[in-house]
C-alpha positions in Angstrom: -17.5 -55.8 93.6 -15.7 -55.7 97.0 -12.4 -55.6 95.2 -13.5 -52.6 93.1 -14.8 -50.7 96.1 -11.5 -51.4 97.9 -9.6 -50.0 94.9 -11.7 -46.9 95.0 -11.0 -46.4 98.7 -7.3 -47.1 98.2 -7.0 -44.5 95.4 -8.9 -41.9 97.4 -6.7 -42.4 100.4 -3.7 -42.2 98.2 -4.3 -38.6 97.4 -4.4 -37.4 101.0 -0.7 -37.9 101.8 0.4 -36.6 98.3 0.6 -33.0 99.3 3.7 -33.2 101.5 5.3 -35.6 99.0 4.7 -33.5 95.9 4.6 -30.0 97.3 7.5 -27.7 97.9 10.0 -29.5 100.1 8.7 -32.9 99.2 10.8 -35.3 97.2 9.0 -35.1 93.9 8.2 -31.4 94.5 11.9 -30.7 94.8 12.6 -32.5 91.5 9.9 -30.5 89.8 11.2 -27.2 91.2 14.7 -28.2 90.1 13.6 -28.8 86.5 11.6 -25.6 86.6 14.7 -23.6 87.5 16.7 -25.3 84.7 14.1 -24.5 82.1 13.7 -21.0 83.4 10.9 -18.5 82.9 9.2 -17.2 79.8 9.0 -13.4 79.3 6.2 -14.0 76.7 4.0 -16.1 78.9 0.5 -14.8 79.5 0.2 -12.7 76.4 -2.6 -14.7 74.9 -6.3 -14.5 75.6 -8.9 -17.1 76.8 -6.9 -18.9 79.4 -9.5 -21.6 79.5 -8.0 -23.0 76.3 -4.8 -23.8 78.2 -6.5 -25.5 81.2 -7.2 -29.3 80.8 -10.7 -30.4 81.7 -9.4 -33.7 83.4 -9.5 -37.4 82.7 -6.7 -39.6 81.5 -5.3 -36.8 79.4 -4.6 -34.6 82.4 -3.3 -37.6 84.4 -0.6 -37.9 81.7 0.1 -34.2 82.0 -1.4 -33.5 78.5 0.8 -36.0 76.7 -2.3 -37.3 74.9 -2.4 -36.1 71.2 -1.0 -39.5 70.0 -2.8 -41.6 72.7 -6.3 -40.1 72.1 -8.1 -43.3 73.2 -10.9 -41.9 75.2 -13.3 -38.9 75.1 -10.7 -36.5 76.4 -9.1 -36.6 73.0 -11.5 -33.7 72.1 -9.2 -31.0 73.5 -5.9 -32.6 72.4 -6.4 -34.1 68.9 -9.6 -33.8 66.9 -8.6 -36.8 64.8 -9.2 -39.2 67.7 -12.9 -39.7 67.3 -12.7 -41.9 64.1 -10.4 -44.3 65.9 -12.2 -44.7 69.2 -13.7 -48.2 69.9 -16.4 -47.0 72.3 -19.1 -44.4 72.5 -18.5 -42.3 75.6 -20.2 -39.5 77.6 -18.2 -37.8 80.3 -18.5 -35.0 82.9 -15.4 -33.4 84.6 -14.8 -31.1 87.5 -11.4 -29.3 87.8 -10.7 -27.0 90.7 -8.0 -24.6 89.3 -6.7 -21.6 91.2 -8.2 -20.3 94.4 -12.0 -20.3 93.7 -11.6 -20.8 90.0 -13.3 -24.0 88.7 -13.9 -25.6 85.3 -16.9 -27.8 84.6 -16.9 -29.9 81.4 -19.0 -32.4 79.5 -18.1 -34.3 76.3 -19.6 -36.9 74.1 -18.2 -38.9 71.2 -19.3 -41.8 68.9 -18.3 -43.4 65.7 -20.0 -44.7 62.5 -17.6 -46.8 60.6 -14.7 -44.5 59.5 -16.6 -41.4 60.6 -16.2 -40.1 64.2 -18.1 -37.2 65.7 -18.1 -35.5 69.1 -19.1 -32.5 71.1 -18.0 -30.8 74.2 -18.8 -27.8 76.5 -16.4 -26.2 79.0 -17.1 -23.4 81.5 -14.6 -21.6 83.7 -15.9 -19.3 86.4 -14.5 -17.4 89.4 -16.3 -15.1 91.9 -15.5 -11.4 91.4 -16.1 -8.9 94.2 -14.9 -5.3 94.2 -14.5 -3.1 97.3 -13.9 0.6 97.5 -11.3 2.3 99.8 -13.8 2.1 102.6 -14.1 -1.7 102.4 -17.6 -1.4 101.0 -18.7 -3.8 98.4 -19.4 -1.9 95.2 -19.8 -4.6 92.6 -19.8 -8.4 92.3 -20.6 -11.3 90.1 -18.7 -14.0 88.2 -15.9 -13.7 85.7 -16.5 -16.6 83.3 -15.3 -18.1 80.1 -16.8 -20.9 78.0 -16.0 -23.0 75.0 -18.3 -25.1 72.8 -16.7 -27.7 70.6 -18.1 -29.6 67.6 -15.9 -32.4 66.4 -15.7 -34.5 63.2 -13.0 -36.8 61.8 -12.6 -39.4 59.1 -10.2 -42.4 58.9 -8.8 -42.7 55.4 -7.2 -45.9 54.0 -8.1 -48.0 57.0 -7.8 -51.8 56.7 -6.7 -54.9 58.5 -3.0 -54.3 58.0 -3.1 -50.5 58.2 -5.0 -48.6 60.8 -5.5 -45.7 58.5 -4.8 -42.0 58.6 -7.4 -40.1 60.6 -8.0 -36.4 59.9 -10.1 -34.4 62.2 -11.4 -30.9 62.8 -12.8 -29.1 65.9 -15.0 -26.1 65.4 -14.8 -24.0 68.6 -16.7 -21.0 69.8 -15.6 -19.2 72.9 -17.0 -16.4 75.0 -15.8 -14.3 77.9 -18.1 -12.5 80.3 -16.8 -9.8 82.6 -19.0 -8.4 85.4 -19.5 -4.7 85.8 -16.8 -2.9 87.7 -15.9 0.6 89.0 -13.3 2.5 87.0 -10.7 5.0 88.3 -13.2 7.8 88.1 -15.5 5.8 90.4 -18.2 5.4 87.8 -19.6 2.0 87.0 -18.2 0.5 83.9 -20.1 -2.1 82.0 -18.3 -5.5 81.8 -19.5 -5.9 78.2 -16.7 -3.6 77.2 -14.2 -6.4 78.1 -16.5 -9.3 77.2 -15.8 -11.1 73.9 -17.0 -13.8 71.5 -14.5 -15.7 69.4 -14.3 -18.6 66.9 -11.4 -20.9 66.1 -10.5 -24.4 64.8 -8.3 -27.3 65.7 -6.9 -29.5 63.0 -5.3 -32.9 63.7 -4.0 -36.1 62.1 -3.4 -39.4 63.8 -2.1 -42.8 62.7 -1.4 -46.1 64.5 1.1 -48.8 63.6 3.2 -51.6 65.1 6.7 -50.9 66.2 9.0 -53.4 68.0 5.8 -55.2 69.2 6.4 -57.7 72.0 2.9 -59.0 72.5 0.3 -60.6 70.3 -2.8 -58.5 69.7 -4.7 -56.8 66.9 -4.3 -53.4 68.5 -1.3 -51.3 67.4 1.3 -50.5 69.9 2.5 -47.2 68.6 0.9 -44.0 67.2 1.9 -40.6 65.9 0.0 -37.3 65.7 0.3 -33.8 64.4 -2.1 -31.1 65.7 -2.7 -27.4 65.3 -4.8 -26.0 68.1 -6.7 -22.8 68.6 -6.2 -21.4 65.1 -8.1 -18.2 64.7 -7.8 -14.4 64.5 -7.0 -12.2 67.5 -9.8 -11.3 70.0 -9.8 -7.5 70.9 -6.2 -7.3 69.7 -5.0 -10.2 71.8 -3.9 -13.4 70.1 -5.3 -16.8 70.9 -3.1 -19.5 72.4 -2.3 -21.1 69.0 0.1 -24.0 69.1 1.5 -26.7 66.9 1.8 -30.1 68.6 3.8 -33.2 67.5 3.3 -36.4 69.5 4.2 -40.1 69.7 3.0 -42.9 72.0 4.4 -46.4 72.4 3.5 -49.6 74.3 6.6 -51.5 75.1 4.4 -54.1 76.8 0.6 -54.3 76.6 -0.4 -52.8 79.9 2.0 -49.8 79.7 1.6 -46.7 77.5 4.4 -44.1 77.1 3.7 -40.8 75.5 5.7 -37.6 74.5 4.2 -34.4 73.2 6.3 -31.5 71.9 4.4 -28.2 71.5 5.4 -25.0 69.7 3.3 -22.0 70.7 2.7 -19.5 67.9 1.7 -15.8 68.5 -0.1 -15.0 65.3 0.0 -11.2 65.9 3.8 -11.1 66.4 5.9 -14.3 66.0 8.7 -12.7 68.1 6.3 -12.8 71.1 5.6 -16.5 70.9 6.2 -18.5 74.0 9.0 -21.0 74.3 8.5 -24.6 73.1 7.5 -27.1 75.8 7.1 -30.8 76.3 4.9 -33.2 78.1 5.8 -36.7 79.2 3.2 -39.3 80.3 2.9 -42.9 81.3 -0.2 -45.0 81.9 -0.5 -48.6 83.1 -3.3 -51.0 83.5 -3.0 -52.7 86.9 -6.2 -54.9 86.7 -9.3 -54.9 84.6 -10.9 -52.4 86.9 -7.9 -50.2 87.9 -5.4 -48.2 85.9 -2.7 -45.6 87.0 -1.1 -42.8 85.2 1.5 -40.0 85.8 3.0 -37.2 83.8 5.2 -34.1 83.8 4.7 -31.0 81.8 8.0 -29.1 81.3 7.0 -25.6 80.4 8.8 -22.4 81.3 7.1 -20.8 84.3 4.2 -23.2 84.3 5.4 -26.8 84.8 3.1 -29.5 86.3 3.6 -32.8 87.9 0.5 -35.1 87.8 -0.5 -38.5 89.1 -3.9 -40.1 88.6 -6.0 -43.2 88.5 -9.2 -44.6 86.9 -11.5 -47.1 88.5 -13.8 -49.1 86.2 -17.2 -50.2 87.5 -19.1 -52.1 84.8 -19.6 -49.3 82.2 -18.6 -46.4 84.4 -15.0 -45.1 84.8 -14.1 -42.7 87.6 -11.0 -40.6 86.9 -9.1 -38.9 89.8 -6.0 -36.7 89.2 -3.7 -34.9 91.5 -1.6 -32.1 90.1 1.2 -30.1 91.5 1.1 -26.9 89.5 4.4 -24.9 89.5 2.9 -21.6 88.6 5.1 -20.0 91.3 8.1 -21.5 93.1 7.1 -19.7 96.3 3.7 -21.4 96.6 3.1 -24.4 94.3 -0.6 -25.2 93.8 -2.0 -28.5 94.7 -5.3 -29.5 93.1 -7.5 -32.4 92.3 -9.8 -33.0 89.3 -12.5 -35.6 89.1 -14.3 -37.1 86.1 -16.9 -39.7 85.4 -17.0 -41.5 82.0 -20.0 -43.5 80.8 -19.3 -46.4 78.3 -22.3 -46.4 76.0 -21.2 -49.4 73.9 -19.4 -49.9 70.6 -22.5 -50.0 68.2 -21.9 -53.8 67.8 -18.4 -53.5 66.3 -16.9 -56.1 68.6 -19.7 -58.6 67.9 -19.3 -58.0 64.1 -15.5 -58.4 64.4 -15.9 -61.7 66.2 -18.3 -63.0 63.5 -16.0 -62.0 60.7 -13.0 -63.8 62.3 -15.2 -66.8 62.9 -16.2 -67.0 59.2 -12.5 -66.5 58.3 -11.5 -69.5 60.4 -14.4 -71.6 59.1 -13.3 -70.9 55.6 -9.8 -72.2 56.4 -11.1 -75.3 58.0 -13.3 -76.0 54.9 -10.3 -75.3 52.7 -8.1 -77.8 54.6 -10.8 -80.5 54.1 -11.0 -79.7 50.4 -14.4 -78.1 50.5 -13.5 -75.2 48.3 -17.0 -73.9 47.6 -17.9 -73.6 51.3 -14.5 -71.9 52.0 -15.3 -69.3 49.3 -18.8 -68.7 50.8 -17.3 -68.1 54.2 -14.7 -65.7 53.0 -17.1 -63.8 50.8 -19.5 -63.4 53.7 -16.7 -62.2 55.9 -15.7 -59.6 53.3 -19.3 -58.5 52.9 -19.7 -57.9 56.6 -16.3 -56.1 56.8 -14.9 -54.9 53.5 -11.7 -53.8 55.4 -10.9 -57.4 56.5 -8.0 -57.9 54.2 -7.2 -61.6 55.2 -10.5 -62.7 53.7 -9.7 -60.8 50.5 -6.2 -62.4 50.4 -7.8 -65.8 50.8 -10.2 -65.2 47.9 -7.3 -64.0 45.7 -5.5 -67.2 46.7 -8.5 -69.3 45.5 -8.5 -67.4 42.2 -4.9 -68.1 41.7 -5.4 -71.7 42.7 -8.2 -72.1 40.1 -6.2 -70.4 37.5 -3.2 -72.8 38.1 -5.5 -75.8 38.0 -7.0 -74.5 34.7 -3.5 -74.0 33.3 -2.5 -77.5 34.2 -5.6 -78.9 32.6 -4.9 -76.9 29.4 -1.3 -78.4 29.3 -2.7 -81.9 29.6 -5.1 -81.3 26.8 -2.3 -80.0 24.6 -0.3 -83.2 25.2 
């Protein structure tokens, strides 16, 4: 416990000196600004509505600068790839706080669980910023909060999953968004109702995800590579303004077990006028497990006019994970924005999947031990029971097929002897 508390203190202290290192004039800040200048600016930036859809809620996904569509291994999958829920090992509940620009904040909650090949999830996000209007005499004439919110319902299903193939997960997010504008005074100095600028909108995310082994250097049942394709924020315009619709292709790879590398390529699509679509952009992320209670991550989003450099960490305390991310947001080159997001994830268990997997593997091994001793009937019982508990456990099915072929061969030999 003392080691874990020490890790928390070390991570918290780490973020205090980051500002001079990452901000303008710092080493990494200069690198980020250089890449920003190379990539340039985008004349079509800022033409879409509901900016909350472009702001990450936090967690490991933000710590990897949004390179998460193919990783999708915790609850923050919900805003990057809806197909992730049917491949998650654990049930999770999480809350996130992200301080964005000036007094603008985002609060989020999310939940996900899985029943066999079916995954479901839900999330809520709320962006708010104080709004105060003054007249030419410096008198306050109106005030309130500008706010946006998004509600997400998620479902996905993993098709063709088995022992040798992780399956192809297909998922959908149904999203409802709202924008609330406070009342304000117009140019004629009459009070204008904010409802004229408020809006309600619906949209969907569609995603696919698969995992596989690629140049694997370590022994484990988990796959070391994955690929994803996602369409986000697909819906009609809101009050004549397009949603930030985007097509995202992503891959992730574990060269060694503790390290995950990820790349996401995104193509924004302006559905009202394709010629006004933003330029494509890319996110690069890396995550590494330092100990069983500490992991680190970093990422860079290369996007015209809005690049980001992010570092973060997660501390695991029993069934609670604390996520802390620091981001240098290159919204402007004159004054980069330094911000911190914090999240808490609660591990609510795996619905007995690990215990079931251990029992299935135990029966499989017992069957082979019985087979090696010549106890064929007991081997069959063990493998049939393993397959009953987990119909996707292909090694037990292969063993039963081997028994059928063995018995068929013995019967054929007996028939030959009778013939002679």
